[in-house]
N, C-alpha and C positions, 0 to 999 in steps of 0.2 A: 392479491397480487400487489407487489410494491411498484409504485409509479416512479420511474427514474427521472421524469421531468420535475418531480417535487423533491426527491431524496438525493439527487446528484449534487455533490458539493466539491467540485474540483479545487476550490481555494483551500481546502483542508488537506491537500495531498501531503504536504510536508509533515504535518502533525500525524497523519495516519501512517506514513512510512516510518517515522521515528518510533511510534508506538509498536508497530508490527515488527520492526527490526529488533526492538528490545525483547519482545516475546519470542521471536525466532532465534535469537542468540547472536546473529550477525547479519549483515546486509547480503552476504553471499548465500546464506541459508534462505533468507527471505526471498531473494531473487529466484532461487531454484524452486521454492514452494509456489511462487506465483507464475512461473514459466517465463521469466524475463531475465535479462542480464543486470548486473550491478550498474553498468553504464547507463542502461535505460532508466533505472530508478534514479540515478544521479541526474539524468537529463530532466526528469520530472521535478526533482528538487530544485534544480536551477531555473525551471520555468521554460526550458527549451521544448519540452513535450507536455502534453495535457493528459492527466490521469483519466482513464476511461471509467465508466460506471461499473463495469465488471471488475476492474482492478480495485476500485473503491470498496466493493463488497468483500473481495478477498482480504484486503488489508484490514477492514473492520473485523472480520472473523478472526484473523490471526492475531490482531491486536488485543482481542478480548480473551485470548488464552493466557494461561499462567506463564510467566517468563521462564525460559530454559536456563538451567544452571550450567 
């Protein structure tokens, strides 16, 4: 089992969102895939909201996919 206390890195939110956005093809598609709005993802990028561990896992999975054409 993964220990979120050890593997949770909210300071990498911007990097993970950008990587996952590239793989998803757009921020709109990414937001739909993670069940959030583009505005919420933007709030995380600005530092107004904190990335949850669950979102981190989803972003890492999406970011590791091949980019959509």
